[in-house]
C-alpha positions as CSV (number, residue, x, y, z in Angstrom):
1,M,-13.9,20.1,30.7
2,K,-14.4,16.6,29.0
3,P,-12.0,13.9,29.9
4,I,-9.3,13.0,27.7
5,R,-10.0,10.2,25.1
6,A,-7.6,10.5,22.5
7,V,-4.1,11.9,22.4
8,T,-2.3,12.4,19.0
9,F,1.3,13.1,18.2
10,D,3.4,14.7,15.6
11,F,6.1,12.4,14.5
12,W,9.3,14.3,13.3
13,E,11.0,16.1,16.2
14,T,8.4,14.8,18.7
15,L,8.2,11.1,18.8
16,V,11.5,10.9,16.7
17,T,14.7,13.3,16.2
18,D,17.0,12.7,13.3
19,S,20.8,13.9,12.8
20,T,22.4,16.2,10.3
21,E,24.7,13.1,9.3
22,N,21.6,10.8,8.9
23,L,19.9,13.3,6.7
24,R,22.9,13.7,4.5
25,A,23.2,10.0,4.1
26,Q,19.7,9.7,3.2
27,R,20.0,12.5,0.7
28,D,22.8,10.7,-0.7
29,L,21.0,7.5,-1.3
30,R,18.2,9.3,-3.2
31,I,20.5,11.1,-5.4
32,Q,22.4,7.7,-6.4
33,A,19.0,6.2,-7.1
34,L,17.7,9.2,-9.3
35,R,20.9,9.0,-11.2
36,R,20.6,5.4,-12.0
37,A,17.0,6.0,-13.0
38,L,17.9,8.8,-15.2
39,D,20.6,6.7,-17.0
40,L,17.8,4.1,-17.5
41,A,15.4,6.7,-18.9
42,G,18.2,7.8,-21.5
43,A,18.7,11.0,-19.8
44,P,22.2,10.7,-18.1
45,C,23.0,13.4,-15.6
46,A,26.1,14.0,-13.5
47,E,26.0,13.7,-9.8
48,A,26.3,17.4,-9.2
49,G,23.1,18.0,-11.6
50,V,21.3,15.3,-9.8
51,A,21.8,16.8,-6.5
52,E,20.9,20.3,-7.5
53,A,17.7,19.0,-8.9
54,H,16.8,16.8,-5.7
55,D,17.4,20.1,-3.5
56,R,15.5,22.2,-6.3
57,S,12.4,19.9,-6.0
58,A,11.8,20.9,-2.4
59,A,10.9,24.3,-3.5
60,V,8.6,23.0,-6.3
61,L,7.1,20.7,-3.8
62,R,6.7,23.8,-1.7
63,E,5.1,25.9,-4.4
64,R,2.6,23.4,-5.8
65,F,1.6,21.6,-2.8
66,W,3.1,22.3,0.7
67,S,2.4,26.3,0.7
68,R,-1.2,25.3,0.2
69,H,-1.2,22.7,3.0
70,R,-1.6,19.9,0.5
71,D,0.6,16.5,-0.3
72,P,1.1,14.5,-3.3
73,S,1.1,10.8,-3.1
74,Y,4.7,9.4,-2.9
75,P,4.8,8.2,-6.3
76,E,3.6,11.6,-7.7
77,Q,6.5,13.0,-5.6
78,V,9.3,10.7,-7.4
79,R,8.0,11.7,-10.8
80,L,8.2,15.4,-9.9
81,V,11.5,14.9,-8.7
82,L,12.8,12.9,-11.5
83,D,11.3,15.6,-14.0
84,C,13.2,18.4,-12.1
85,A,16.5,16.7,-13.2
86,A,15.2,15.8,-16.8
87,P,11.5,16.9,-17.9
88,G,9.7,13.9,-19.1
89,A,12.2,11.5,-17.8
90,A,9.4,10.0,-15.6
91,E,7.4,9.1,-18.7
92,R,10.3,7.4,-20.5
93,L,11.5,5.3,-17.6
94,P,9.9,1.9,-17.9
95,Q,7.3,1.0,-15.2
96,P,9.6,-1.8,-13.5
97,F,12.6,0.5,-13.3
98,F,9.9,3.5,-11.9
99,E,8.9,1.1,-9.1
100,E,12.6,0.6,-8.2
101,L,13.4,3.9,-8.2
102,V,10.3,4.5,-5.8
103,E,11.3,2.1,-3.2
104,A,14.8,3.3,-3.4
105,Y,13.7,6.9,-3.1
106,I,11.3,6.4,-0.1
107,S,13.3,3.9,2.0
108,P,16.6,5.7,3.0
109,V,15.1,6.2,6.5
110,L,15.3,2.5,7.2
111,R,18.9,2.2,6.5
112,Y,19.7,5.5,8.4
113,P,16.9,5.7,10.9
114,P,16.0,8.3,13.4
115,A,16.1,8.1,17.0
116,L,13.2,7.6,19.3
117,T,12.7,10.7,21.6
118,A,13.5,10.0,25.1
119,G,10.3,8.9,26.7
120,A,8.3,8.5,23.4
121,A,7.8,4.6,23.4
122,E,6.9,4.5,27.0
123,T,4.6,7.2,26.9
124,V,2.8,5.9,23.8
125,R,2.4,2.4,25.5
126,A,1.3,3.7,28.9
127,L,-1.4,6.0,27.3
128,A,-2.7,2.9,25.1
129,A,-2.6,0.7,28.2
130,R,-5.0,2.9,30.1
131,G,-7.6,2.8,27.3
132,V,-6.6,6.4,25.7
133,R,-6.8,5.9,21.7
134,V,-3.4,7.2,20.5
135,G,-2.6,8.4,17.1
136,I,-0.3,10.4,14.7
137,I,-0.9,13.5,12.9
138,S,2.2,14.2,10.8
139,N,3.3,16.0,7.8
140,T,5.7,14.0,5.7
141,G,8.6,15.2,3.5
142,R,10.7,12.6,1.4
143,T,9.8,9.6,3.4
144,P,6.2,8.6,3.4
145,G,3.7,7.2,5.9
146,V,4.1,3.6,4.3
147,I,7.9,3.6,5.3
148,L,7.5,5.3,8.7
149,R,5.0,2.5,9.6
150,R,7.7,0.0,8.9
151,F,10.0,2.2,11.2
152,L,7.4,2.1,14.0
153,E,6.7,-1.6,13.7
154,S,10.5,-2.2,14.1
155,H,10.4,-0.7,17.6
156,D,7.2,-2.5,18.3
157,L,5.1,0.5,18.5
158,L,2.7,0.4,15.5
159,R,0.1,-1.7,17.4
160,H,-0.3,0.8,20.0
161,F,-1.6,3.3,17.6
162,A,-5.4,3.4,17.0
163,V,-5.0,6.0,13.8
164,I,-2.3,7.1,12.0
165,S,-2.8,10.2,9.8
166,Y,0.3,10.9,7.3
167,S,-0.2,13.8,5.2
168,D,1.0,12.2,2.0
169,E,-1.9,9.7,2.5
170,V,-4.5,12.2,3.7
171,G,-3.7,14.6,1.0
172,Y,-3.5,17.5,3.7
173,R,-0.8,18.8,5.7
174,K,-1.1,20.5,9.2
175,P,-2.2,23.1,10.1
176,D,-5.0,22.2,7.8
177,A,-8.1,21.4,9.6
178,E,-8.9,18.3,7.5
179,I,-6.3,16.2,8.6
180,F,-7.3,16.7,12.2
181,L,-10.9,16.2,11.6
182,Q,-10.1,12.9,9.5
183,T,-8.1,11.8,12.6
184,L,-10.7,12.7,15.3
185,R,-13.6,10.8,12.9
186,L,-11.4,7.7,12.9
187,V,-10.8,7.7,16.6
188,D,-14.2,8.3,17.6
189,A,-13.4,11.4,19.7
190,A,-15.0,14.8,19.9
191,P,-12.5,17.7,19.6
192,A,-12.9,18.6,23.2
193,E,-11.9,15.2,24.1
194,A,-8.7,15.2,22.3
195,V,-5.2,16.5,22.7
196,H,-2.5,16.8,20.2
197,V,1.3,16.9,21.0
198,G,3.7,18.4,18.8
199,D,6.9,20.8,18.3
200,N,5.5,23.2,15.9
201,P,3.7,26.1,17.5
202,L,1.7,26.8,14.0
203,D,1.2,23.4,12.7
204,D,0.6,21.4,15.7
205,V,-0.6,24.0,18.4
206,T,-2.6,26.1,16.2
207,G,-3.8,23.6,13.8
208,A,-5.2,21.4,16.7
209,Q,-6.7,24.3,18.4
210,G,-8.4,25.5,15.3
211,V,-10.6,22.4,15.5
212,G,-11.3,22.6,19.0
213,M,-8.5,20.0,20.3
214,R,-6.1,21.0,22.9
215,G,-2.6,21.7,21.9
216,V,0.4,20.8,23.7
217,H,3.8,22.4,22.7
218,Y,6.8,20.0,22.7
219,A,9.3,22.6,23.6
220,A,12.3,20.4,24.0
221,D,15.9,21.6,23.0
222,G,15.5,25.1,24.1
223,R,12.3,25.8,22.0
224,V,10.5,28.8,23.4
225,P,7.4,27.5,24.7
226,A,4.3,28.9,22.5
227,A,2.3,31.4,24.7
228,H,-0.9,30.1,23.1
229,A,-0.3,26.6,23.9
230,D,-2.7,24.8,26.6
231,L,0.4,23.2,28.0
232,H,4.2,23.0,27.5
233,V,6.3,19.9,27.9
234,T,10.1,19.6,27.6
235,D,10.1,15.8,28.2
236,L,7.7,13.3,27.1
237,R,8.3,11.5,30.1
238,V,6.2,13.8,32.0
239,L,3.3,14.0,29.6
240,L,0.9,11.8,31.4
241,A,1.2,13.7,34.5
242,S,1.0,16.9,33.1
243,L,-2.1,16.0,31.2
244,E,-4.0,15.7,34.3
245,R,-3.7,19.8,34.5
246,L,-5.9,20.0,31.4
């Protein structure tokens, strides 16, 4: 077995965890921004209607993109969500106001940030200090990679990642092979030299194994360890020692 040269991590529910209260507050900020934009586009809508359109847009995104393991850019997503509330509103909204909407839509995580998972920062820093090429391979939802990088920078972690592959930037979502393969090319590591760590048995473990990487299931908070994973950990603080068993 080849030595490990690269370790990549999922972002959500692996490196960070978010709370129900945070998610609700982030949603409220997006709905307020969408409502203001609809007013400016000449398509005013009651808050309940905007909230319904916001939530319904998730099903549209799943149908058009996520179910096919694809992702639109974040401006495309904002146009889609706005048009769910009032078809054609995105085209009627002047560009400066659309840009304001985009910033308001993508940035609520910075106001209500998730929490770093216990041991995440220490583990990332320790791997990088050992010369391991550390990366992120993660699907995004309402919050794109450009904002998640700002979150990492706020914790002085961004500089430790040799590569970051967020689905809205790559265009592919896990478990599609392409997001893993592009990342491997960027870290200059063969699949057998790389490990991916994540909480989702399909997206993270099966996706990584499908291209020849080793898949580590982060089975915290009572998650049932995936039988097909190469390794299970319930605490990122033991990851370094556990990787020696691979």
